[in-house]
C-alpha positions as CSV (number, residue, x, y, z in Angstrom):
1,M,-16.4,-14.6,-13.1
2,T,-14.3,-15.2,-10.1
3,L,-11.3,-17.5,-10.0
4,V,-11.0,-19.5,-6.9
5,K,-7.7,-21.3,-6.0
6,L,-8.3,-25.0,-5.4
7,N,-6.3,-26.4,-2.5
8,P,-7.9,-29.7,-1.4
9,E,-5.1,-30.7,0.9
10,K,-3.8,-27.7,2.9
11,K,-0.5,-29.0,4.2
12,N,1.2,-27.1,7.0
13,N,5.0,-26.8,6.6
14,V,6.3,-28.2,9.9
15,L,9.8,-26.7,9.5
16,L,8.6,-23.2,8.7
17,P,5.1,-22.6,10.4
18,G,3.3,-19.7,8.8
19,F,5.3,-19.9,5.6
20,N,2.3,-21.1,3.5
21,D,0.1,-18.4,5.1
22,I,2.4,-15.6,3.9
23,F,2.2,-16.7,0.3
24,E,-1.5,-17.6,0.5
25,S,-2.3,-14.1,1.8
26,F,-0.1,-12.5,-1.0
27,F,-1.8,-14.3,-3.8
28,N,-5.3,-13.8,-2.4
29,D,-4.7,-10.0,-1.9
30,S,-7.0,-7.8,-3.7
31,F,-4.0,-5.9,-5.1
32,I,-3.3,-8.9,-7.4
33,S,-6.9,-9.6,-8.3
34,D,-8.3,-6.1,-8.7
35,R,-5.5,-3.8,-9.8
36,M,-3.3,-5.8,-12.1
37,V,-6.1,-7.0,-14.4
38,T,-7.0,-4.9,-17.5
39,R,-10.7,-4.7,-18.0
40,V,-11.9,-3.9,-21.5
41,P,-15.6,-4.3,-21.8
42,A,-17.1,-6.6,-24.4
43,A,-19.1,-5.0,-27.2
44,N,-22.1,-6.2,-29.2
45,I,-22.7,-4.4,-32.5
46,S,-25.9,-4.9,-34.5
47,E,-27.7,-3.2,-37.3
48,T,-31.4,-2.6,-38.1
49,P,-32.8,-0.9,-41.2
50,D,-32.7,2.5,-39.5
51,H,-29.9,2.3,-36.9
52,F,-26.6,0.9,-35.8
53,H,-26.5,-0.3,-32.2
54,V,-23.5,-0.7,-30.0
55,E,-23.7,-2.2,-26.5
56,L,-20.8,-2.3,-24.0
57,A,-21.0,-4.4,-20.9
58,A,-19.5,-2.1,-18.2
59,P,-21.0,-2.9,-14.8
60,G,-20.2,-1.0,-11.7
61,L,-19.8,2.4,-13.4
62,K,-22.0,5.5,-13.4
63,K,-23.2,7.3,-16.5
64,E,-21.0,10.2,-15.5
65,D,-17.9,8.0,-15.8
66,F,-18.3,7.7,-19.6
67,K,-17.0,10.1,-22.2
68,L,-18.1,9.7,-25.8
69,N,-16.2,11.6,-28.5
70,L,-16.7,11.7,-32.2
71,D,-13.8,12.7,-34.4
72,K,-14.7,12.5,-38.1
73,N,-16.0,9.0,-38.3
74,M,-14.3,7.6,-35.2
75,L,-16.5,7.1,-32.1
76,S,-14.4,6.7,-28.9
77,I,-15.8,5.6,-25.6
78,S,-13.6,6.1,-22.6
79,V,-13.8,5.7,-18.9
80,E,-11.4,6.9,-16.2
81,Q,-12.2,5.9,-12.7
82,R,-10.2,6.7,-9.6
83,S,-11.0,5.7,-6.0
84,E,-9.3,6.2,-2.7
85,N,-9.7,4.0,0.4
86,N,-8.6,5.2,3.8
87,E,-8.6,2.8,6.7
88,D,-7.2,3.5,10.1
89,Q,-6.2,0.6,12.2
90,K,-4.3,0.4,15.5
91,N,-1.0,2.3,15.1
92,Y,-0.9,2.5,11.3
93,S,-2.9,4.0,8.5
94,K,-3.6,2.0,5.4
95,R,-4.2,4.0,2.3
96,E,-5.0,2.4,-1.1
97,Y,-5.5,4.0,-4.5
98,S,-7.3,2.4,-7.3
99,Y,-7.2,3.6,-10.9
100,S,-8.8,2.0,-13.9
101,S,-9.4,3.2,-17.4
102,F,-10.3,1.9,-20.9
103,V,-10.9,3.2,-24.4
104,R,-12.9,1.5,-27.1
105,S,-13.0,3.0,-30.6
106,F,-15.2,2.2,-33.4
107,T,-15.1,3.4,-37.0
108,L,-18.5,4.5,-38.1
109,P,-19.6,3.6,-41.7
110,E,-20.3,6.4,-44.2
111,T,-24.0,5.6,-43.9
112,A,-24.1,6.7,-40.2
113,D,-25.7,10.0,-39.3
114,D,-23.2,11.6,-36.9
115,N,-25.7,14.2,-35.9
116,S,-28.0,11.6,-34.5
117,I,-26.2,9.5,-31.8
118,E,-27.8,8.7,-28.5
119,A,-26.3,6.9,-25.5
120,E,-28.0,5.4,-22.4
121,Y,-26.4,3.6,-19.5
122,T,-28.8,1.1,-17.7
123,D,-28.1,-2.0,-15.6
124,G,-24.4,-2.1,-16.4
125,I,-24.9,-1.8,-20.2
126,L,-24.0,1.3,-22.3
127,K,-26.3,1.4,-25.3
128,I,-25.5,3.6,-28.2
129,N,-27.9,4.1,-31.0
130,I,-26.6,5.7,-34.2
131,A,-29.2,6.6,-36.8
132,K,-28.6,5.9,-40.5
133,K,-28.7,8.7,-43.0
134,E,-32.0,8.9,-44.9
135,E,-30.4,7.9,-48.2
136,A,-28.8,4.9,-46.6
137,K,-32.0,3.5,-45.1
138,S,-33.2,0.5,-47.0
139,V,-36.2,1.1,-49.1
140,R,-38.5,-1.8,-49.4
141,R,-41.0,-2.1,-52.2
142,Q,-42.3,-4.8,-54.4
143,I,-41.4,-4.6,-58.1
144,E,-43.9,-5.8,-60.6
145,V,-42.8,-8.2,-63.2
146,K,-44.0,-7.4,-66.7
């Protein structure tokens, strides 16, 4: 979602020409919009009879950016992304750095099989499938009434 500043009547300041342009360029700068916003991806968690499923919406990343760690029953998903942009113009050099990171942690239930966790990153969604232990899988059967 992109926020767009609504300015239906752009009025020029007659006493200080260019004054509005300075503030307008400052607030529209990508420094404000991209680098000062904390981005923590939304998560969907679901359960089937055999698995727990975690989905994280994290578009614009590569599968190599993700680090998944399991410590006891705590599953942590972290990303650390750095980029550098060099741009030479006229008599000066503009150099920008960008750094973003996040960590999401989830406590796994005792019924989760920590030896059977699979992760896949496709189309901006990180999908994690956690198998349930055999004894935790629901057994369905019909019970005869006597």
